[in-house]
C-alpha positions in Angstrom: 33.1 -8.3 17.8 33.1 -6.5 21.4 30.2 -4.5 21.0 28.6 -7.5 19.1 29.3 -9.4 22.3 28.5 -6.5 24.4 24.7 -5.9 23.0 24.6 -10.2 23.8 25.1 -9.8 26.8 22.7 -6.9 27.2 19.8 -8.5 25.5 20.3 -11.6 28.1 20.4 -9.1 31.2 17.0 -7.5 30.0 16.0 -10.8 28.5 15.0 -9.6 25.2 17.6 -12.8 24.2 15.0 -15.3 26.5 12.3 -13.5 24.7 13.7 -13.6 21.5 14.3 -17.4 21.3 10.9 -18.4 22.9 9.0 -16.0 20.6 10.8 -18.2 18.2 9.8 -21.7 19.1 6.2 -20.4 19.5 6.3 -18.6 16.1 7.4 -21.8 14.6 4.7 -24.0 15.9 2.3 -21.1 14.9 3.3 -21.2 11.1 3.2 -25.3 11.4 -0.5 -24.1 12.3 -0.9 -21.7 9.9 0.7 -23.6 6.8 -2.0 -26.6 8.4 -5.2 -24.1 7.5 -3.8 -22.7 4.9 -1.9 -25.4 2.4 -5.0 -27.4 2.2 -7.7 -24.9 1.9 -5.3 -22.7 -1.1 -4.5 -25.8 -3.2 -8.0 -27.6 -2.8 -10.8 -25.7 -1.6 -10.5 -21.7 -1.7 -8.6 -18.9 -3.2 -5.2 -18.5 -1.4 -5.8 -14.9 0.0 -9.0 -16.3 1.8 -7.1 -19.2 2.9 -4.3 -17.3 4.3 -6.5 -15.0 6.6 -8.7 -18.4 7.8 -5.2 -19.8 8.5 -3.9 -16.6 10.1 -7.3 -16.9 12.6 -6.5 -19.9 13.5 -2.9 -19.1 14.1 -3.1 -15.9 15.6 -5.7 -17.7 18.4 -2.8 -20.2 19.0 -0.1 -17.5 19.2 -1.5 -15.6 21.6 -2.8 -18.4 24.2 1.4 -18.8 23.9 2.6 -15.9 23.7 1.2 -14.3 26.5 2.1 -17.4 28.9 5.0 -17.9 27.8 7.0 -15.8 25.1 6.8 -12.7 26.6 6.2 -14.8 30.2 7.4 -12.0 33.6 7.1 -9.6 31.6 4.9 -6.4 32.0 1.6 -6.8 30.5 -1.1 -4.4 31.0 -4.1 -7.7 30.8 -7.0 -8.1 29.7 -8.9 -6.0 26.8 -6.1 -3.6 26.4 -3.3 -5.8 25.7 -5.8 -8.6 23.5 -6.6 -5.5 21.5 -3.0 -4.7 20.8 -1.7 -8.1 20.0 -4.9 -8.3 17.3 -3.8 -4.8 15.9 -0.1 -6.8 15.3 -1.7 -9.8 14.0 -3.7 -7.7 12.3 -0.5 -6.2 10.4 1.2 -9.9 10.0 -2.2 -11.0 8.6 -2.1 -8.2 5.6 1.2 -8.9 5.3 0.4 -12.2 4.8 -2.3 -12.4 2.4 -0.1 -9.4 0.6 2.4 -12.8 -0.1 -0.3 -14.4 -0.7 -2.3 -12.3 -3.5 1.7 -11.2 -4.8 3.0 -14.7 -5.1 -0.4 -17.0 -6.3 -1.7 -14.0 -8.4 -0.1 -11.4 -10.5 3.9 -14.0 -10.2 1.2 -17.1 -10.9 3.9 -19.0 -8.2 2.3 -23.0 -6.7 0.2 -22.2 -3.3 3.6 -23.0 -1.5 5.4 -20.4 -2.0 3.7 -18.1 0.1 5.0 -19.3 2.6 8.5 -18.7 1.9 8.1 -14.7 3.1 5.7 -15.6 5.4 8.3 -17.8 7.6 11.3 -14.8 7.2 9.5 -12.0 6.7 6.2 -11.5 9.2 7.7 -12.7 12.4 10.6 -10.4 12.8 8.4 -7.6 12.4 5.2 -8.9 14.4 8.5 -9.9 16.9 9.4 -6.3 17.3 5.8 -5.4 17.3 4.8 -7.6 20.2 7.6 -6.8 21.9 7.5 -3.1 22.1 3.5 -1.9 21.6 2.2 -5.5 23.5 3.9 -6.8 25.9 6.3 -4.0 26.7 
C-alpha cells in the first residue's frame, strides 16, 4: 500500500496525474463525438468500418485541439508541424485499433454496430494516452 501511495505522490508531483484526469475528460468527450458520428453512419448509411474511420477523423480534430490546449497544458511540446505529425501518427494507431475492433465485432462476430464501442472506450484511450504522453507531449 505504501508503494501505491508513493507512486500516486510521484504522479501528482510530476503532473502526470493531472494530465491523466484532463486526458480522461477530453477522451470521454472525444469518444462521445466519435459515437455521435460513427453509430448513425454505421447503423443507417455506410459499412461500419468506414463509419469508424469517419468518426475517428472528426474525433481526432476535436481531440487535438483540446489535448494540446488543455490535457497536456504546461507540458513541453515542440509545437508546429512536428507535434501535429506525431499526434496524427498516434491517432492513426488508435484509428487502426478502432477499425479492427469494428471489423471483428461487426464482421466475423456478427454483433450489433454498438458493440465495437466497448473496446473503443476501454482499450484505445489507454494506448493513445501512453503514446501521446511519451511521444507527442513529452
